[in-house]
N, C-alpha and C positions, 0 to 999 in steps of 0.2 A: 506544573506540568512537565512532562519529564520529553527531553525530543530525540527523535533519531538522527542521527548525524556519522558523516565521516570526519573523521578528524588523522590528521597527518604528523606522525612522529616527529617533536623536534632533536629531540636528544634522548637516548637510554643506556643508562648507566648504573654501574653498582654501587651500593653504599657501604657494604658489608660483604663477606663473603655469598649470602645467600639473598639480602633484601637490595632490590633495583629501585632507581628513581627514574621514570619517564617524564619527561613535556610534549604534549601534545596542543596543535593547532587548531580549532574548528569553534562552534557554533556553543558558547557558555552561557545562554541565555536563561537555561534552564536553570543553573547551579543558583540557591536562593541563600544556602544555610552551610556552615562548614557543617561536617557529619553526612549529607549525600551521599552518593555511591555511582560509577556505573557501571555497565554490563556490557562487557565488550563479547563481539561476535568474532570466534576463529573458525578457520577454515577447517573442516572434518572434525570438528568437535560437536556434539548436539545441543549441548547446554552453553549459556553464553557464558563467561566469569566477572563473578560480582568484585570490584576493585573499589575501595574507597578514595575520595578524593584528599588529597591534603591540602592544596592551595588553589586560586585560581584567580584572574582576571578576566576582563572582556579580552576574549579570541584565543585563550589559552588555557590550559589547566595541569596539574601535576598528580601522578598518581606514584605511591610506593607500595613495593606485593613484594613479598617472598616467595623464591621458588619452592615453593611445596610438590608441584606434580607436572601432569604434561602439557596444562593448558598457561602454566608461568613458567616455564622452561622454555615454551616457544616464545612467550612475550619477550626474556630475557634475550633471545637468538637478533630481536627484528632491530634494523638501524635506521637510522635519519631520512626519512625522506618516504615510508611506507605507510598504506592507509590501513586505518581500520574501524569498522561499523561499530558505532558507538550508543548505546541506549544513554542517555543524561541525564543528570537532577533526578534520580530516583531516590526515594524513601523520603523522611523528614528524619531535619538534620538536628544538631544544637540550636535552642534559643537563649536572648538574653536574658538574664531577670534583675532585678533593680540592688543587691545586694555588689558589695564595693570589694570585696575580699573573693577572691575566686582563686580555687587550684585545679589544675589539667592534670589528671592521673592517667598517665598510659602504661603499658605494659607491652613489649616486642610489636608485633606490627599493629596493635592498636592503638600505636604514638601518631602515626601521618597524619589521622583525620585533624589532632588537636592541635597542628600548627596552623592550619587557617583559620581554625577557632580562636588561638593566641592572639595572631596577627589581629583580629576582627575585637577581640576583647581590648586588646591593648590601647585602639585606636580610640576607643570607648571612654577610656581612661580609669580602666577597672584596675585594682593593684592584683597582677598576673603570678601567682606560684606555680611550679610545673615539675611534678614528679612523673621520675619516667623509669621502668625498670627493665631488664634485661639478664639474663641466666650468667652471661661475662661479659667483661669490657670488650672484647672483639665483635659482639655482638650492637653494641651503641651506634645510634645514627642519630642523628637532627638537635643533637643538644646544645651544637654552637649557633644553630640557627635560632634555637628558641632564646638562645642569651642576646643574640643580635638584634630582637625585638625588645629588648630588656625588663624581660624575664627572669624572676627567679628562678634558676635552674639545680634541681637536686636528683642525684640519680642513686640507684641500688642495682646492685648483684648480687647475687645468688652466692653467688663464691668468694665473693668479697672482694675480685681484683678491680674493682673500680668504685668508688663513691662507698653507701654505706654498704653493709655487707646485709643481704637478705632481701622482703621483700620491701613493694612499695608503704606498706604499713608500716616496715621499721624505719624507713626514710623518713617518713612523717613526723614519727615520735621523737625519732632520735635529732632532728636537726628542727622540729619546734615548729612546723608550719603551720601558721596558723589563717584560717579560712572560715569563711560564714556559709560558701556553697560550692559545691563541687561537681566536676565535669569529668568523665571519665569514658576510657576505651583500649576493651584488651581483652585478656582470656576470661573465662566463666567465676572461675574461682576467685581470682584478683577482684572482679565488683563484688562479687559476693561478700567476699572479707572488707572491702572497703565498707559497702552499705552495711554491715553490721557493724564497723568500728564508731563511723561516722554516725554525731545525733542529728545532723541538719540535715537540709532535703540536697539532691544533688540529680546532677542528667547522666545515663547511662546507655553506653551503644555498645548494644547485644551484635553478637554473628551467628545464623545459624547455617546450613548448608541450604541454599536457594536453590531453586529451578527454574520458574519463569521471572522473577524480579520484579515484578509488579504488581503482584496480589491476586494473581488467578490461581496458581495452583493450591494456594493455602499448605505448601512444603513447609515454610517455616515459621509456622505461630510459637509463640511461645505464651504461657500461661499469665495473666496478671489477673491483680484483682477486680478489673471491670472488664474482665473477661478475654480470651487467647484473641491474642495482637499479629499479624503478621509483620513479621521484622522487615519487609523490603518494603511496607506498605506503611502502616503505621508506626513502626521503628524507620530505621533502627533506633533511633533515640528514645528512651523511654525515663520517664521520672523513676527515681529510687521507689516511693511511696508507693507505685504501682505495680512493682513488678515481684512475682512469686517463685522465691528459689526454691 
């Protein structure tokens, strides 16, 4: 059950030229799974801004966002001490599975929710590999934090400026990443390619433009084999086998 509450910015700093990390203090009791998101109210803007949760603990959560429009540009200007109105614990996130060897595949701003997931899977004793895709070396973030967890980390860049040149699929092949189950978040073409190339089951976190963020407006539906599902409510995380591409 989502909560509505006031959160106070503890810190807000850039990770790259366009990606920022914000730490917030407030009631995180509604956050139960990695892959859930918050919806942030910004004065003067009609719609809240949905941002995935990168990590959380009691009383604190971390979001990582890319500056792409007016809302996120405004977030990037905010300083410690500013209070924000948040809807917290929205959506259905990732869930644990019996398989021991798992790979987490992220692309661009799809990377952040995989960090909180990796931390929890590592705590369960899973063998975790992380494959991250970016356009260029200057856009890379969070790699060191994944490594500090003890996960195996493989990086792909489209221009070859760091790691394997090409896509995350190229990196999985080039580095012989073995797994029995995958978790993924990133651009739809990346998710589709991963689902087509992977013989096993997995979970994908989808992104659609959202209106309300909690299932009323029906504006963020995606077709599945069991009917249209709302990304903000039944998603954003869905089973590979259920998604219709």
